[in-house]
C-alpha positions in Angstrom: 94.7 19.8 70.8 91.6 17.5 70.4 92.2 14.3 68.9 91.3 14.3 65.1 88.2 12.3 64.1 88.5 9.3 61.9 86.8 9.4 58.7 84.6 6.5 58.3 85.3 4.7 55.1 82.5 2.8 53.4 83.4 -0.4 51.9 82.9 -0.7 48.1 80.5 -3.3 47.0 82.6 -3.9 43.8 79.5 -2.7 41.7 79.7 0.4 39.6 77.2 3.0 40.2 75.3 4.6 37.2 74.0 8.0 37.2 70.3 8.2 37.1 68.8 8.9 33.6 67.8 12.2 32.6 64.1 13.0 33.0 63.8 13.5 29.0 64.9 9.9 28.7 62.4 8.5 31.1 59.4 10.4 29.3 60.6 9.0 25.9 60.7 5.6 27.3 57.2 5.9 28.8 55.9 7.2 25.4 57.5 4.2 23.6 56.0 1.8 26.0 52.5 3.3 25.6 52.9 3.3 21.8 53.6 -0.4 22.0 50.6 -1.1 24.3 48.3 0.9 21.8 49.9 -1.3 19.1 49.0 -4.5 20.9 45.4 -3.3 21.7 44.6 -2.3 18.0 43.7 -5.8 16.9 41.7 -6.6 19.7 39.6 -3.6 19.2 39.2 -4.1 15.5 38.2 -7.6 16.3 35.5 -6.4 18.7 34.2 -4.0 16.1 34.0 -6.7 13.7 32.0 -8.9 16.1 29.6 -5.9 16.7 29.1 -5.5 12.9 28.4 -9.3 12.3 25.9 -9.1 15.1 24.3 -6.0 13.8 23.9 -7.6 10.3 22.8 -10.8 11.8 20.0 -9.0 13.6 18.9 -7.0 10.6 19.0 -10.2 8.3 16.8 -11.7 10.9 14.2 -9.0 11.4 13.8 -8.6 7.6 13.4 -12.4 7.0 10.6 -12.4 9.7 8.8 -9.6 7.8 8.8 -11.5 4.6 7.7 -14.7 6.3 4.7 -12.7 7.7 4.1 -11.5 4.3 4.1 -15.1 2.8 7.2 -14.4 0.8 9.0 -17.6 1.7 11.4 -17.6 -1.2 12.8 -14.3 -0.4 13.0 -14.8 3.3 14.9 -18.2 3.3 18.4 -16.5 2.3 18.0 -13.9 5.0 17.5 -16.6 7.7 20.4 -18.6 6.1 22.5 -15.3 6.6 21.3 -14.9 10.1 21.9 -18.5 11.0 25.9 -17.8 10.3 25.9 -14.9 12.8 27.7 -14.9 16.1 24.7 -14.7 18.4 24.1 -18.5 18.8 20.6 -18.4 20.1 19.6 -16.2 17.1 21.4 -18.4 14.7 19.6 -21.4 16.0 16.1 -19.6 15.5 17.2 -18.4 12.1 18.1 -22.1 11.2 14.7 -23.2 12.3 13.1 -20.6 10.2 15.2 -21.7 7.0 13.5 -25.1 7.6 10.1 -23.5 8.0 10.6 -21.9 4.6 11.6 -25.1 3.0 8.4 -26.8 4.2 6.3 -24.0 3.2 7.9 -24.0 -0.3 7.6 -27.6 -0.7 3.7 -27.5 -0.1 1.8 -28.2 -3.2 0.0 -25.2 -5.1 -3.5 -24.4 -3.7 -6.2 -26.0 -5.7 -9.5 -24.2 -6.1 -12.7 -25.8 -7.3 -14.6 -22.8 -8.4 -15.5 -19.2 -7.6 -16.3 -19.5 -4.0 -13.2 -21.2 -3.1 -11.2 -18.4 -4.7 -13.5 -15.8 -3.2 -13.1 -17.4 0.4 -9.4 -17.5 -0.1 -9.3 -13.9 -1.3 -11.2 -12.7 1.9 -8.5 -14.6 4.2 -5.9 -12.7 2.2 -7.7 -9.3 2.8 -7.8 -9.8 6.4 -4.1 -10.2 6.6 -3.6 -7.4 4.2 -2.0 -9.7 1.7 -3.7 -7.8 -1.1 -1.9 -8.9 -4.3 -2.7 -12.5 -3.4 -6.3 -11.5 -2.8 -6.6 -9.5 -6.1 -5.2 -12.3 -8.1 -7.8 -14.8 -7.0 -10.7 -12.4 -7.2 -9.6 -11.7 -10.9 -9.4 -15.3 -11.5 -12.8 -15.8 -9.9 -14.4 -13.1 -12.3 -13.2 -14.7 -15.2 -15.0 -17.8 -14.2 -18.3 -15.7 -13.5 -18.2 -12.0 -14.4 -21.7 -11.7 -12.6 -20.5 -12.4 -9.3 -21.4 -9.2 -7.4 -19.6 -10.3 -4.2 -16.6 -10.9 -6.1 -16.7 -7.5 -7.6 -17.2 -5.9 -4.3 -14.4 -7.9 -2.7 -11.9 -6.5 -5.6 -13.4 -3.0 -5.0 -12.4 -3.4 -1.4 -8.9 -4.5 -2.2 -8.2 -1.7 -4.7 -9.5 0.7 -2.3 -7.3 -0.5 0.5 -4.5 -0.4 -2.1 -5.0 3.2 -2.7 -6.5 2.7 -6.3 -9.7 4.6 -5.7 -10.7 4.8 -9.6 -10.3 1.0 -9.8 -12.3 0.5 -6.5 -14.9 2.9 -7.9 -15.2 0.8 -11.0 -15.7 -2.5 -9.2 -18.1 -1.2 -6.5 -20.2 0.6 -9.3 -20.4 -3.0 -10.9 -21.2 -4.7 -7.7 -23.9 -2.1 -6.9 -25.4 -2.5 -10.5 -25.6 -6.4 -10.1 -27.0 -6.1 -6.5 -28.1 -2.8 -4.9 -27.7 -3.9 -1.6 -24.0 -3.8 -1.9 -24.2 0.1 -1.6 -25.6 -0.3 2.0 -23.1 -3.0 2.7 -20.2 -0.7 1.7 -21.5 2.1 3.8 -21.5 -0.1 6.8 -18.2 -2.0 6.1 -15.4 -0.9 8.6 -12.9 -1.9 5.9 -14.5 0.8 3.7 -14.9 3.4 6.3 -11.4 5.1 5.7 -12.2 5.5 1.9 -15.9 5.8 1.4 -15.8 9.7 2.1 -13.3 10.1 -0.6 -14.2 11.0 -4.2 -15.3 9.2 -6.4 -16.4 6.6 -3.9 -18.2 9.2 -1.8 -20.4 10.2 -4.8 -21.2 6.7 -5.7 -22.3 5.5 -2.0 -23.9 8.7 -1.0 -25.6 10.0 -4.1 -28.2 11.8 -2.0 -25.6 14.1 -0.6 -24.8 17.3 -2.5 
């Protein structure tokens, strides 16, 4: 008979072996870890969203301030620049702070002093050129109170009202300007600022009475 083979005995390490965890337990553990990671990520995402919202609000305030500044509304522009100065974009915040100081300087300037009709008229024309029509109307009306027969002031006021969409008001002032000086009819016909409204009634009938 062939000799019996000895069975090799493995030495025990002394450590107990555990059975592998069931697949279901592994999946549940992974889900819990993903949930914990999501909880940790949520505050970061919320913070990033808050920064984006602040940056958008900063840009909006700065742009609105610029529009008001160009319109000469320094008092209204200043708080918008102050708001933008506290935003997260440092470069924009710095520029906004400079604009706050600019508004302060403009607001501290003494009120304009006009010596007479011509000073007010010249200032009004400058305001018309930058389309600050309310300021122009204010000075032209003040000039007419000083000299109601100033035809060029009536002409300027007609232009202001026409550009503002007040065609009946423009008609009345232009009619008076022509009565005081008939050459104002031809001037208005050739005036580029009147070109957009001269073909509309009632200005059309005033400027081109020869046309049916």
